[in-house]
N, C-alpha and C positions, 0 to 999 in steps of 0.2 A: 561034362559034356562039351566036346570040341565045338567051337564056333565055326560056322560056315562062312567062308570069305568068297566074294566074287572074283573073277579073273581081272587082277589089276593091270594086265598087260592088254586086255581087250579094249578097243575103242568104245565099245558099247557101255562098258562099266564106267569110264570116265565121262562119256556123254551124259549117261543117266544121272550121274552124281552132280554134274554142272547143273542139270535141268532141276534136280531136287533142291539144290542150293538156290537157284534162281526163284523157285516157288516160295522160298522163305521171304525173299525181299520184294518180289513182285506179286501184286501191286501194292502192298502195304507200306513200302518205302516212299510212295509218291506223296508229296504235299501239293494238292491242286494250286494252292496260292503261290507256289514257287518252290523249286528245288526238292530236296528229299529230307525225310526224317533220318536222324542219325543215331538213335539210341533205341535198342531193342532188348527185351527180356527173351529168355529161352523160348517162350511159346509165341513170340512175335509182337507182344505188346509194346507199343511205344511209350517209354517212360520219361522222356523229355522232347516234347514236340517243337521247341523253340530254338535251342542251341544248334548252331551250324558251324562246323569246323572246315576249313579250306580243304583238308586232306580227304575228308569224306565226300564233300561236294565234288572233287575232281575224281576220286576213285569211282564214284558212282557213274561218271560218264564212261570211264573204262569199262566198268561191268556191263553196262547196258550196250555199249558199242561192240565189245567182244561177243556178247550174247546174240546181238543182231546179226552179226557177220556169220556166227556158228549155226544159229536156228532159223535165221531169215524171218523172224516174227516182226511185222511192221510196228507193233505197240512197243517193241524195244528200241527201234529207231526214233519214235515218238519221244522216248524218255531221254535219249541221247540229246535231242534238241531242247528238251525241257531242262536238262542239266547244264548244257551250254549256256542257255539264256540266264540262268541263276548266276553263273560264274561271270558272265559279261555285265549283267544289270544290277547285281547285288554285291558280290565279293569284289569286283574290280573297281577301283577308284579312278574315274576318269581324269582327275586332275594330276595324279602322280603316276598313274600307270600301274600301281601295285595292287595287290589283292589282300583283302582283309583276312587275317588268320582266323579269327574267331568273332562270331556276332550271334545276336538274338534276332529271330525273324518271327514277328508277330503282327497280325492285322495288316500284312503286306508292307510292313516297315521294317527297317533293319536298324538295330542298335549295335554299334560297334563296341565289342568287349576287348579286343586286342587288334590294333592296326599295324602291328609290327610287320616288317617284310622279311619273309624267309625264303632262302633259295631252295630249301626242301619243299616248300609250298610252290613255288615256281616250277620246280621240276615236275610236280604233279599237274600243274596246269598245262605245262607243255605236253605231258603224256596224255591228258584228256583231249586236248585239241588234236593231237596226232590220231588218236583212236576215233574221235568225231569224224575226222576226214576220211580215214579208211572205212568208216560206216557209211559215207555218202554225204556228209554235212559239208558241202564244198566251201562255205564261208569260213569254215576253220582253217583253211589254208593260210589266209592272212593272219589269223590269230596265232598260227604257229610261228611265222616270221617275227611278228610283233613281240612274242613272248621270248624267243631266243634273243632277239636284239636288247630286250630288258635285261636278260640275265647277263648278257655280255657287258652291257653298259654299267649295271649297278654292282655286280658280284665278281665278274672276271678279274683274276690276277695273273697277268701274263707272265710275270717273274717267276711264278710258282706253277703255273699250268694247271690251276684248280680254281674253283669258285669259293668266295667268302661265304658266310653262312647267314648272317642276319643284319637287317639295317632298320633304323627307325622309320616311322610311317611317312615321314617327308624325305627320306633318303639322305638326310644331312649327316648321319652318323652311322658308321659300320661297326659292329661289334668286333672285339679282338678274338672272339672265339672262332676256331676253325673246325670243321667236322667232316669226317670221310663220308657220312650217311647222305648228306645232301649231294655230294658229288657222285655217290653210287646211284642214287635215283635220278640224277641228271644224266648219268651214262644210259640208264634204262630209257628215259624219255627221249634222249637224242637218238637211240636206236630206233625207237618207234617213229620219230619225226623223219628220219631217214627212210624208213619203210614206207611212210605216207607220202613223202614228196620226191624221193630219189635224189635229194641234195647231198652231194658227197661230203661238203664241208661239215655237215651235222654228224655224219658218221666218223670223220676223223677227229672231231671234237670229242665224241665218245671214247674213241680209241686213246687219245691223250689222257683223258681222265683215268681210264682203266690202267694205263702204264703207270701214271704218276702215283696212283693210290696202291695198287697191288704189287708194284715194283719198288719204286723209289721211297714211298713212305713206309712200306713194309720192312725195308732194309733198316729203317730207323726204329723199328718196334719189334725186334727179335724175329724177323722174318714173317710176321703175321700183321694183319691189319688192326691196328689200334683205332679208336673211335674218335679221340679228342686231340685237338692240337692248339697251339698258341698262334699268335698272328703271323709268325714267320714259319709256321708249319713245322716247328719242332714239337716233339711229343709232349703232351700234357698229361702226365700219369696220375695226376690228382683230381682232375675235373670229375665232378659228381661222384667221388669215392663214397661219400655217404648217401648217395641216392642211386643205387644200383638198379632200381626198377623204374627209372625215369623213362617216360614213354617213347621220347624221341632221342634222348642223349644218356643212355644208360652207361654206367662204368664197367670196364672189363672188355675183354675180347668177346665178340659176339659170334658164336658159331653159325648163326643163322645168316649173318652177313658174310661169312667166309663161303658158305655154299651158295648164297645169292650171287657173290661175285663169280664164282665158278661158273654158274649159269650164264652170266653176262659174257664172260670171256669166251665161252663156246658159241654164243650167238654172234660176237664180234668176228670169230674165226669164220663164220659162214660167209663173211664178206671180204675175205682176205684180199681178193684181187684188188679191192678199191682202198685198202689200208695203206698208210704211209710206211709203217715198219714192216719187216718180215714177220708174217703171222706165226711163224714156227713157235714163238714163246708162248702162245695163248692156251694150248692144250696142256703142256706140263704145269703151267701155273695153275690152271683149273683143277688138275689132278691133285696138286700140292695142297691147295686151299681146302678141297673136299676132304682130303686125308686128315688134315689137322683138325677140322671140325669134328670129325667122327672119332678120332683118337682121343681128343681132349674132353668131349661133352657127351658121348653116348652113355646113357645110363643102363648099365648091365644088369642092374637089379629089377628096375621097374619099366624099362623100355623107353624108347624116345630120346630126344636130345635136350639137354638142359640149356637154360637161356644164356648163361655167361660164365667165362673162366678168367681167373686173375693172371697176372704175369708169371707168378710162380706155378702155374698150371693147375691150381686147386679151383674147384667150382664155386664161384662167388655168388651165383644165383641159380638155385637147383630147380626153379619152377619150370614148367613146360608151357611154351607158347605156340599157338596154332601156326603162326606164320613161319617159325623155325622148321617145323616139321614140313609144311607146304614147300618152302623153298628148297629143302633138301631133297625132297621127292622129285621136284623138277630138275635139279642138278644131277641126281643119280640117273634119272632116265636119259638125259642128254649125254652123260658120260657113257652109259651103257650103250646107247645107239652109236655114239661117235667112235668108241674104241672096241666094242664087242666083248669086252672083258665081263665075264659072268659075275665077278665080285660086286659090280655096281648093280646088277639085276637082283642079286641076293639082298643088298642093302635096301633097295628100292622096294622089294616085296615085304621084307621085314617092317620097315617103316609104315608102309601102307597099312598092315595088319594091326600095328600099334595104333595108328591114327584112326583106323576105322573102329577099333574096339573103344577107344577113350575119347577122341575129340569129335568124331562125326555124331550129330544128333540125328538118330534114325527115326524119331518121332515127329519132330517139327522141321527138320532140315538145317542146313548150314552147320558150322563147326562151333564148338565152345572156344572161347578166347584164351583162357589161362587155366592151368591145373597145377597142383602141388606136385612135389617130386614124386609122390606115390599115386598121382593121377586122380585126385580128388578135386571137385570144383570149389572155387572160392565163393562163388555168388551165382545168382540166376541172371546176370547181366551178360548176355551172349555177344552182343554187338554194340558196344558203345562207339562214340565218335572215333573215327580213324580205321575201323576194321572193314566193314562192308563185304567181307570175304573176297577182296580183291586178290589176296595171296593165294587162297585155296582154289578159287576158280581159274585164276591166272596160271596156276601150277598145272592144272589139268589140261588147259590149252597148250601149254608148253610140252606137256607129255605126250598128247595125241599128236603134235606136230613132230616130235622127236621120232616116235615110232613110225609115223607114216613117211618121214623123210629118209630114214636109214634102214627101215624094215625090221 
C-alpha cells in the first residue's frame, strides 16, 4: 500500500506540522519553578526533571518566540519571558557574565555541574535574546548588546576573524581547541540579532564568519568545511577521531553543517546591500556546499542523509540524525526558491517523504532524534537535552518564508 503524503509545498502542511510539534512540548515542557524540562520520552514523559543544559534553555526561548510570532498565542509569549528569566537568573553568573553550561535545578536551587564558558552556548544565548526581542520582550534589546560584547571580549580573535571556543568558568584560561560549529551558530545568531535590532555591524560580523569558515578555512580542508582546528586555525584531522558521535564535536565532515551553512549563506545574500563584500559569492558557495553534502552522504539504499563522512569520502557515521534532514530541507527549499531549479524541489520533496515516513512521530508529535542507517530507533528517548525540535520547527519557518518570499 502506497503511503499518502501531504503537499509539502503547501503552507498549511508546514503550519500544521509546527502546530503538532508544539503540542508535544506545550505545556509539558514548562517547569513552574523555573525554566523548562529538557528530557522527554517518545510519549512525552519527562525522564529527567532536574538536569538543565544551556543549549536547551536557550533553544526553548527560540521555539516559543517563533511560535508566538507565527501563531500569536499569548501563552507562548509568556513562556518566552519564562525562559529569559531562567537564563538571566539561573544560567547567568552575575560575577563573571558567563552562562553555566550544565546544572541541576531542584527546589528552586541550582547546583552547577559544568561552569565552563562555551562560545557555542553564548551564540545560543544571543539567538534566544534576539528572538525574545522580536517577540516583543523589549528588555532583551540590552541583553543582545551585553551578550555580543561578551563574545567579542572573551572569544573574538581579530587576527583570525573567528571566535575561540571554550574558556574556564572565571575566563582565566581559553582552550586551545577551535571549532567551526560555534562560529556557524554565531553567524546564525548574529543574523537574528541584526533582524531584531537593525544594527549593521552585527550583520557584517556574521558575513565575516561566513567568509572565513566557508571560504578560507574550507580551502585548508579539501574545499569542504572541517569541524576541528588548532589554536592557529590549522586543521586538526585527529580531534575526536575515536568519538565520531560526540554530540557537539563529532569527527568527520558533517553534511548537515554543509547544508546548514548553505541556508545561512542564502540568508546573508538577502541583505546583500548592507554587506561589506560583493555578495555574488554567496549563491555559488551555497550551491556547492549543498551539492557536496548530497553527493557524499545521501543513502541511496535506505533514504535520508548519513551523519558524517571521512576525508577519503567514506561514510564514517552512517546513523541518521533528525537535524541533518531538517537543515537540508530548509536549504533545499531556499535554493529552489532562489534559483527556480527543479532539482532542488525534487530533493526537497524526496527528503520530506523520507522524514515523514521515518522521523516524524505521527502518534505523539515531534521527530525522533536518531535512527540507524536502516531507519530503526535506538531508544525511546525522543528529545534529550539539546534537541527541543529547534531544528525541525525552525526549518519549517524557513521553508514557509522561502516559498512566500519567492513564490
